[in-house]
Each structure stands twice: as structure tokens, then as C-alpha cells.
C-alpha positions in Angstrom: -22.0 -36.0 23.3 -18.6 -37.7 22.5 -17.9 -41.1 23.9 -15.4 -41.9 26.7 -11.9 -42.3 25.1 -9.5 -45.1 25.8 -6.2 -43.2 26.1 -3.2 -44.6 24.1 0.5 -44.2 25.2 1.9 -42.0 22.4 3.9 -39.4 24.3 7.4 -40.8 23.6 9.1 -42.5 20.7 9.7 -45.6 22.8 6.0 -45.9 23.7 4.9 -45.4 20.1 7.4 -48.1 19.0 5.6 -50.7 21.1 2.1 -49.9 19.6 0.6 -52.1 16.8 0.0 -50.7 13.4 -3.1 -48.6 13.3 -4.6 -45.3 14.8 -4.2 -44.6 18.5 -5.8 -41.6 20.2 -5.2 -39.4 23.2 -7.4 -36.6 24.5 -6.5 -32.9 24.3 -9.8 -31.8 25.6 -13.2 -33.5 25.9 -14.0 -32.9 22.2 -10.6 -32.8 20.6 -8.2 -35.8 20.3 -4.6 -36.1 19.0 -4.1 -39.2 16.9 -1.1 -41.2 16.0 -1.3 -43.4 12.9 1.4 -46.0 13.0 2.6 -47.5 9.7 5.2 -50.0 8.8 7.9 -47.3 8.9 7.1 -44.4 11.2 3.9 -42.7 11.8 1.8 -39.5 11.3 0.0 -37.1 13.6 -3.7 -36.4 13.1 -6.4 -34.5 14.9 -10.1 -35.1 15.2 -12.8 -32.9 16.7 -16.4 -33.4 17.7 -18.9 -31.7 15.3 -22.0 -32.1 17.5 -24.9 -34.6 18.1 -25.6 -36.7 15.1 -22.6 -35.3 13.1 -19.8 -37.3 14.6 -16.1 -36.4 14.3 -14.0 -34.8 11.6 -10.3 -35.6 11.4 -7.2 -34.5 9.4 -3.6 -35.6 9.2 -1.3 -32.6 9.7 2.4 -33.8 10.4 4.9 -36.6 10.5 6.0 -38.0 13.9 9.6 -37.9 15.0 9.9 -41.7 15.1 13.0 -41.8 12.9 14.1 -38.2 12.2 13.9 -35.1 14.3 14.3 -32.5 11.5 11.1 -31.7 9.7 9.0 -33.8 12.1 7.0 -33.1 15.3 7.4 -34.6 18.8 4.4 -35.2 21.0 4.3 -31.7 22.6 4.7 -30.0 19.2 2.0 -32.2 17.8 -0.4 -31.2 20.6 0.1 -27.5 19.7 -0.3 -28.3 16.0 -3.5 -30.2 16.7 -4.9 -27.2 18.7 -4.0 -24.8 16.0 -5.6 -27.0 13.3 -8.8 -27.4 15.2 -9.1 -23.7 16.0 -8.5 -22.8 12.3 -11.0 -25.4 11.1 -13.7 -24.2 13.6 -13.1 -20.5 12.6 -13.5 -21.4 9.0 -16.7 -23.4 9.6 -18.2 -20.6 11.6 -17.2 -18.1 8.9 -18.8 -20.2 6.2 -22.0 -20.7 8.3 -22.4 -16.9 8.7 -22.2 -16.1 5.0 -19.8 -16.1 2.0 -16.2 -16.6 3.1 -14.5 -13.3 3.5 -11.1 -13.1 1.8 -8.5 -10.4 1.4 -9.6 -10.2 -2.2 -13.2 -9.5 -1.4 -12.2 -6.9 1.2 -9.9 -5.1 -1.3 -12.6 -5.2 -4.0 -15.2 -3.7 -1.7 -12.8 -1.0 -0.6 -11.8 -0.2 -4.2 -15.5 0.2 -5.2 -16.0 2.6 -2.2 -13.0 4.7 -3.2 -14.1 4.7 -6.9 -17.6 5.8 -6.0 -16.2 8.6 -3.8 -13.9 9.7 -6.6 -16.7 9.8 -9.2 -18.9 11.8 -6.8 -16.1 14.4 -6.4 -15.2 14.6 -10.1 -18.8 14.5 -11.4 -17.8 11.8 -13.9 -16.8 8.1 -14.1 -13.3 7.9 -12.7 -11.1 5.2 -11.1 -9.3 6.1 -7.9 -5.5 5.8 -7.5 -6.0 3.3 -4.6 -8.1 1.1 -6.8 -5.5 1.0 -9.5 -2.7 0.2 -7.1 -4.6 -2.6 -5.3 -5.6 -4.2 -8.6 -2.1 -4.2 -9.8 -0.4 -5.5 -6.7 -3.1 -7.5 -4.8 -6.2 -8.7 -6.6 -5.0 -8.6 -10.2 -6.7 -7.1 -13.3 -7.7 -8.3 -16.7 -5.9 -7.2 -19.9 -7.6 -4.4 -21.7 -6.2 -2.3 -24.5 -2.7 -1.3 -23.5 -3.3 -2.5 -20.0 -1.5 -5.8 -19.4 -3.2 -8.6 -17.5 -2.0 -9.1 -13.9 -2.7 -12.3 -12.0 -4.0 -12.1 -8.4 -1.5 -12.6 -5.7 -1.7 -15.5 -3.3 -2.6 -13.1 -0.5 -5.9 -12.3 -2.4 -7.3 -15.8 -1.6 -6.4 -15.8 2.1 -9.5 -15.9 4.3 -9.6 -13.0 6.7 -10.2 -15.2 9.7 -6.9 -17.1 8.9 -4.9 -14.0 8.0 -1.5 -13.9 9.7 1.3 -11.4 10.0 3.4 -13.7 8.0 1.0 -13.5 5.1 1.1 -9.7 5.1 4.9 -9.5 5.5 5.4 -12.1 2.8 3.3 -10.0 0.4 5.1 -6.8 1.1 8.5 -8.4 0.8 7.5 -9.7 -2.6 6.7 -6.3 -4.0 8.9 -5.2 -6.9 12.2 -3.7 -5.8 11.7 -1.0 -8.5 8.8 0.5 -6.6 9.6 3.9 -5.0 9.3 4.1 -1.2 6.4 6.6 -1.5 4.5 4.3 -3.9 5.1 1.3 -1.7 3.9 3.1 1.4 0.7 4.3 -0.3 0.0 0.8 -1.4 0.6 -0.6 2.1 -1.7 2.2 3.5 -4.4 1.3 0.9 -4.3 -2.4 1.8 -4.4 -1.6 5.5 -7.4 0.6 5.1 -9.2 -2.1 3.0 -8.6 -4.7 5.7 -9.6 -2.4 8.5 -12.8 -1.5 6.7 -13.7 -5.2 6.3 -13.1 -5.8 9.9 -15.2 -2.9 11.0 -18.1 -4.1 8.8 -17.8 -7.8 9.9 -16.6 -7.7 13.5 -19.0 -10.5 14.6 -17.6 -12.9 12.0 -13.9 -12.2 12.4 -11.4 -12.8 15.3 -10.7 -9.9 17.6 -7.0 -10.4 17.0 -7.3 -9.3 13.3 -6.7 -5.5 13.9 -3.4 -6.3 15.7 -2.4 -8.7 12.8 -3.1 -5.9 10.3 -1.3 -3.3 12.3 1.9 -5.3 12.8 1.9 -7.0 9.5 1.6 -3.7 7.6 3.8 -1.5 9.7 5.0 1.6 7.9 8.3 1.4 6.1 9.8 3.9 8.5 9.0 1.7 11.4 10.8 -1.2 9.7 13.9 0.9 9.1 13.1 1.4 5.4 12.8 4.7 3.6 9.0 5.3 3.1 9.5 8.8 1.8 12.7 10.5 0.8 13.4 13.8 2.5 13.2 16.9 0.3 16.0 16.8 -2.2 18.3 19.8 -2.4 17.6 20.3 -6.0 13.8 20.7 -5.3 14.3 23.5 -2.8 14.0 26.5 -5.1 15.4 29.9 -4.6 13.2 32.9 -5.1 14.9 33.6 -8.4 14.1 30.0 -9.6 10.5 30.4 -8.6 10.3 33.7 -10.5 11.8 32.1 -13.6 9.3 29.2 -13.5 6.4 31.7 -13.1 7.7 33.8 -16.0 8.1 30.7 -18.1 4.5 29.7 -17.2 3.3 33.0 -18.5 5.2 32.5 -21.8 3.9 29.0 -22.3 0.4 30.2 -21.4 0.5 32.9 -24.1 2.1 30.6 -26.7 -0.4 27.8 -26.5 -3.5 29.8 -25.9 -4.3 28.9 -22.3 -5.8 32.4 -21.8 -4.2 32.8 -18.3 -5.5 29.5 -16.9 -2.1 27.8 -16.7 -0.3 30.9 -15.5 -2.8 31.5 -12.6 -2.5 27.8 -11.5 1.3 27.9 -11.3 1.2 31.2 -9.5 -1.2 29.8 -6.8 0.9 26.6 -6.4 4.0 28.7 -5.9 2.4 31.3 -3.6 0.7 28.8 -1.2 2.7 25.6 -1.3 -0.6 23.7 -1.3 -1.2 20.4 -3.0 -2.7 20.3 -6.5 -5.9 18.6 -5.1 -6.5 21.5 -2.7 -5.8 24.2 -5.3 -8.3 22.6 -7.7 -11.1 22.9 -5.1 -10.7 26.6 -4.6 -13.9 28.7 -5.1 -14.2 32.3 -6.0 -15.3 33.1 -2.4 -12.0 31.7 -1.1 -10.1 34.6 -2.6 -10.3 37.4 0.0 -9.0 40.6 -1.5 -9.1 43.0 1.5 -6.9 40.8 3.9 -5.1 39.5 0.7 -5.3 35.8 1.4 -6.6 32.5 0.0 -8.7 30.1 2.0 -7.1 26.8 1.0 -9.5 23.8 1.5 -8.1 21.2 3.8 -6.7 18.1 2.2 -8.7 14.8 2.0 -5.8 12.8 3.3 -6.4 10.6 6.3 -9.6 9.1 7.8 -13.0 10.7 8.2 -14.7 13.5 6.3 -12.6 16.7 6.9 -13.9 20.1 6.1 -12.9 23.7 6.6 -10.0 25.8 5.1 -6.7 27.3 6.1 -6.1 31.0 5.5 -2.9 31.6 3.6 -1.6 35.2 3.1 -0.6 36.2 -0.4 1.3 39.2 -1.8 -0.2 42.0 -3.9 1.5 40.6 -7.0 -0.2 37.3 -6.6 -3.5 38.9 -5.8 -3.3 41.0 -9.0 -2.3 37.9 -11.0 -5.4 35.9 -10.0 -8.0 38.7 -9.4 -9.3 38.6 -12.9 -10.4 34.9 -12.4 -12.8 36.0 -9.6 -14.1 39.3 -10.9 -17.8 39.2 -11.9 -18.2 35.5 -11.1 -20.5 33.6 -8.7 -18.9 33.0 -5.3 -19.4 29.3 -5.5 -17.8 28.9 -8.9 -14.3 27.3 -9.2 -11.6 30.0 -8.9 -9.2 28.3 -11.3 -10.6 26.8 -14.5 -9.4 25.7 -17.9 -11.0 25.0 -21.3 -12.4 21.6 -22.0 -12.1 20.2 -25.5 -13.3 17.2 -27.5 -12.3 15.7 -30.8 -14.6 16.4 -33.7 -16.1 13.1 -34.9 -14.4 11.9 -38.1 -11.6 14.5 -37.8 -8.3 15.0 -36.0 -9.5 18.5 -35.0 -10.4 19.4 -31.5 -12.9 22.0 -30.4 -13.6 23.7 -27.1 -16.9 22.6 -25.4 -16.8 24.6 -22.2 -14.8 25.6 -19.1 -14.4 23.6 -15.9 -12.1 23.2 -12.9 -8.8 21.4 -13.0 -9.4 17.8 -12.1 -6.2 15.9 -12.0 -2.5 16.7 -11.5 -1.9 14.7 -14.7 -3.4 17.6 -16.6 -0.2 19.6 -15.7 2.3 17.0 -17.0 2.6 18.2 -20.6 2.5 22.0 -20.0 4.9 21.6 -17.1 7.5 20.0 -19.4 7.3 23.1 -21.6 7.6 25.4 -18.6 10.6 23.8 -17.0 12.5 23.6 -20.3 11.8 27.2 -21.0 13.0 28.1 -17.5 16.1 25.9 -17.8 14.9 23.8 -14.8 14.9 20.4 -16.4 14.8 18.4 -13.1 12.2 20.5 -11.2 8.8 19.0 -10.4 5.6 21.0 -9.5 5.8 19.6 -6.0 9.0 21.6 -5.6 6.8 24.6 -5.0 5.5 22.9 -1.8 9.0 21.9 -0.6 10.3 25.4 -1.2 7.3 27.1 0.5 7.8 25.0 3.7 11.6 25.6 3.7 11.0 29.3 3.1 8.8 29.4 6.3 11.4 27.5 8.3 14.2 29.8 7.2 12.0 32.8 8.1 12.0 31.4 11.7 8.3 30.9 11.8 7.2 28.4 14.5 7.2 24.9 13.1 3.6 24.5 14.2 2.6 27.5 12.1 4.5 26.2 9.1 2.7 22.9 9.4 -0.7 24.5 9.8 -0.2 26.8 6.7 0.7 23.7 4.6 -2.0 21.4 6.1 0.4 18.8 7.5 1.8 17.7 10.8 4.7 18.9 12.9 6.1 15.3 12.8 6.0 15.3 9.0 7.8 18.7 8.9 10.5 17.5 11.3 10.9 14.2 9.5 11.4 15.6 6.0 12.8 19.0 6.6 14.8 18.4 9.8 18.1 19.6 8.3 16.6 23.0 7.5 15.1 23.3 11.0 18.6 22.6 12.4 20.2 25.2 10.2 17.6 27.8 11.4 18.2 26.9 15.1 21.9 27.3 14.6 21.4 30.8 13.2 19.1 31.7 16.2 21.6 30.2 18.7 24.5 32.2 17.0 22.6 35.4 17.6 22.5 34.8 21.3 26.3 34.6 21.5 27.9 37.7 23.2 31.5 38.5 24.0 32.5 37.1 27.4 36.3 37.0 27.4 38.0 40.4 28.3 40.3 41.8 25.7 43.8 43.3 26.2 46.0 40.4 27.5 45.9 39.9 31.2 44.1 43.1 32.1 41.1 42.4 34.2 38.0 44.4 33.3 35.6 45.0 36.2 32.1 44.4 35.0 29.4 46.8 36.2 27.3 45.5 39.0 23.5 45.8 39.1 
């Protein structure tokens, strides 16, 4: 147990001026003391705290006293607060070290990245790195140089212990992100880091302060909450008319024929245009998901968000779409991928490629090169594949479908629809409101027309 302390008079500048050179202590609590080390010119604040029987005290200097200057120094009351913060931080760190390896932001990110990579490999059936892992490596924990990949040094945030993590650390990191990053990319990166830190807290709750979830929540608020543009609303040039969609589909058929896709590319574009679903959902369609009698596709739910989601959303399709993709399902097992493509590999020692089998589409990047040919042929040089989704949502809104139904058909939320397509919703409501307008003012000058009574 700590010994009884003789209190020194250090609370005011005048009291400290009368003290001899040396260290003078005052108690904050029974095991924590605030110290004032007086020198020839001014003094320093330090704190010491009791470590336990047989271990004595540990002490650290943490600030300059306001003996001569007020700016950049601490008075007595501020020194008391500083000493408390220092001791609490040191005790948290000591407890964290005693309970195992020190948990840092970098370790949390690496563990989360491995989990996401393992999940991506299991889904794809091959070794594959997740998008989240790539983003976090580039902007948080760093990555080694390899081939054309440049070396990226870890950020200062990577070394911050989780028990000492503050909102300022997180806000400072996000403010330092490159200005060239698009709002959508920045928001995905913030979401990835938030998920990594929350996973680390969930797995190590006994070792981490209970305030950490709140620190993560407020330090990594969404860009929209901070008044920044997280995601741009749908651009006008990406809302396609029916004629533009038809041109793109026709161009997809021509590119398919020209480059020997054997209908695979054409069918993929048709399904994207007809359903407005994400590429990742379309790629998981099975033969059994095409229901010919009710003429609909059962679109698998997206894997966005937390938890393991399952199930599908029935989306009606027209007879033209059904006829276009029916050949992909005829005579094939119900659990086979509905949309496939040829896989090729380079012949060893040659520049020639040969086909080695068929498989499902795996990544949206597989559509980049053929899409460039499609949009050039359709004279739609600025159009992106995601325009099919934008256009499908707006088409439902303009057809005056309930917003909840539009959201359900596209596996998203009403809030997301209202945020990104609010202008089109307002236009549709204006049209509905205009239909309710009826003539009320009698015609013919001052003649009064008697309205029939019920």
C-alpha cells in the first residue's frame, strides 16, 4: 500500500514560486499524485501512480507549468485533468499488454481483410483478394511493392492501439484521404474500416473500453451525415430511354456475334437491362431461377450489409427477354449457373489462347472490354453498365409503382431510392397531383351556375 503523502502547495503560480528547486507532490487520489518539478526557470508537471505491493510507483512528465507563459502551458486544474488522462491511458495500456498482444488498428484491419479474402475465395472457388482488402491495404495498413503494384507505407492510424483510439484519430485519417477519391470509393473505404474495428471490438470486448463502439461510430460517420456527398445522385445521362436500352442490347448482340461469345455476352446484357439487378446478383442466377410459366427471374438477394442473407426476389420479365435467355436453361441441371461464359488459358510457349471449359461470370471487370465495344457500336460513349439499374428504378417510379415495391424489386431500401432518385419521385407525384385537378371556376363571365345538390 502507498505511504502517506506530505502535500505540497502547488495550486497557484505564487505558491510554486516560493518552493525550492526539486519535485513537489500533491495527491489526486490515494494511488495517484500530481507532481511539480521546479527548475531554475519554471517547472514541469508530472504524474505518478502506484503499481502495487513490491512494485512501487511509475511516473512520467507530461506538460509545462504556466509559471512564466500561459500559452502552450497548463495551470494547476488543467494539470490535474492531464494527470488523470495520462494515468488512465497508461493503466489501459498495461492491462491490454497483460491480456495478450497489443491490439492495434493495423491488426484489426489485417484480421478483417483475411476474413473477407477467405469469404471471397469460398464464393469464387479460387484464390481471390476482396475489394475491401485492397482498399484497406492501400489507405490504412500499407502494402509491399510487387510487380506493377507500387509500395504503400502504413498510415499513422495503423499503429494506434485500439484501447487508445480516439475520434480525433479517425477524423484525422479520413481528412487525410486523397481529394481525388470519389465519394462512393471514400464511403466504401470508411465502411470497411468501421466494420474491421467493430469486428475487433466484438471479438475482444473484455480487453477493450466500452466506449470504443461510440468512438468508432462518431469518428467514422457517413459522408452524408457530415454534409459531404457520399454518393452522387443518378446522373441524367445515365437514365436511359427505352430506345437507348434497345440500341445497347442490339449492339451487344452484334459484338457477341463478331467476337464469338456464342450468346453469353448478349444474354448477360439482356438480363442486366431487364431486371436492373447488380452484376454480383446476376452472376449467381441458377437455371432453376428462371421460371417460364409465370415469366420471371428469381434474383438472389445481394450480399451487401451484415449477416448472411439468403432468399431471392421474383422479378417479372417480358416474353422477349424470356425467349432471349431460354436457350441457356434448356436441358441443363437446375443447380447449374444460368449465365455462363467460356474460360480460356494461354498455350504454354505460345501467344495462342485455347478454351478450357465453361463457367459462371465471376467479376464485373470481365465486362469492361466487351462493354467498351458495345457502347461504341451503340453510340453511347458515356454510358456505364450500372445505367441499366438506374434506368430500371426510374422506369418503375415513372410507372407510378409504390416506392416500396420499386425498392423491393431492386433489393434496396426506400431511403436509398428517395435519396438518389428523389427528383423523379417528385416529378411522378406532380403528374398524379395534376390528374386530381378539376374545373372549379364557372365559365361565362358573372353568370352563376347552380351546382347540383346531392
